[in-house]
C-alpha distance (Angstrom), angle and dihedral (degrees) to the residues before:
residue distance angle dihedral
X1 . . .
X2 3.77 . .
X3 3.78 121.9 .
X4 3.77 131.1 -162.5
X5 3.77 133.2 -163.4
X6 3.78 132.5 -142.5
X7 3.79 128.7 -152.5
X8 3.81 124.6 -168.5
X9 3.79 143.3 144.6
X10 3.79 119.0 -104.0
X11 3.79 127.8 -137.7
X12 3.83 91.4 -78.6
X13 3.81 93.4 48.2
X14 3.80 96.7 -106.3
X15 3.82 114.5 143.9
X16 3.83 111.6 -117.4
X17 3.80 127.4 -172.9
X18 3.82 124.6 -158.1
X19 3.83 115.0 -165.9
X20 3.82 137.1 179.8
X21 3.81 95.8 47.8
X22 3.81 107.0 160.8
X23 3.80 118.2 -128.5
X24 3.81 109.6 -138.3
X25 3.78 133.9 179.7
X26 3.79 115.8 -110.4
X27 3.82 89.5 -116.4
X28 3.80 91.6 59.9
X29 3.82 114.7 111.8
X30 3.82 88.9 -133.7
X31 3.82 96.8 50.7
X32 3.81 96.6 94.6
X33 3.81 93.7 42.0
X34 3.82 91.8 52.3
X35 3.82 92.1 47.4
X36 3.81 92.4 51.8
X37 3.81 93.6 44.2
X38 3.81 91.2 48.3
X39 3.80 92.1 50.5
X40 3.82 90.9 48.6
X41 3.81 92.0 47.0
X42 3.81 94.4 49.0
X43 3.80 92.0 46.2
X44 3.80 91.0 53.3
X45 3.81 91.9 48.2
X46 3.81 92.2 46.2
X47 3.81 91.8 56.1
X48 3.84 95.6 49.2
X49 3.78 116.8 104.9
X50 3.82 95.6 -161.3
X51 3.80 99.5 38.2
X52 3.77 123.2 163.2
X53 3.80 117.4 -115.5
X54 3.79 95.9 -124.4
X55 3.83 131.4 42.7
X56 3.79 132.9 176.5
X57 3.79 114.1 -142.6
X58 3.80 89.6 -164.8
X59 3.82 90.6 59.6
X60 3.80 89.9 47.5
X61 3.81 90.8 52.7
X62 3.79 89.9 50.2
X63 3.81 88.2 62.6
X64 3.81 98.6 34.3
X65 3.81 106.2 48.8
X66 3.77 133.8 48.7
X67 3.78 115.4 -84.4
X68 3.86 96.8 -119.6
X69 3.81 89.4 53.9
X70 3.80 90.8 48.0
X71 3.81 91.7 51.1
X72 3.81 92.1 49.1
X73 3.78 91.5 48.5
X74 3.80 96.5 49.3
X75 3.79 100.9 29.7
X76 3.77 111.7 140.4
X77 3.77 121.5 -139.4
X78 3.78 114.3 -111.6
X79 3.76 109.9 -112.2
X80 3.77 114.5 -131.8
X81 3.82 117.9 -130.5
X82 3.80 91.3 -2.2
X83 3.80 91.5 -71.5
């Protein structure tokens, strides 16, 4: 799975970086959910006065969505013959 990162300045002007944002195809059943969660997450970070400089969206999703959905989203393909 591919991941992207996002860097922006919050309301105070502090630089904030969000990493581990999954890149999904528009046909994916989780595409809309990830877009909404990402927008909500960034909005909450943007409004914070004492924000950290570094956030992991993957860790946020671990707390925010149901575990079966999280596993389906981040499942890794089994590699055959250890390749």
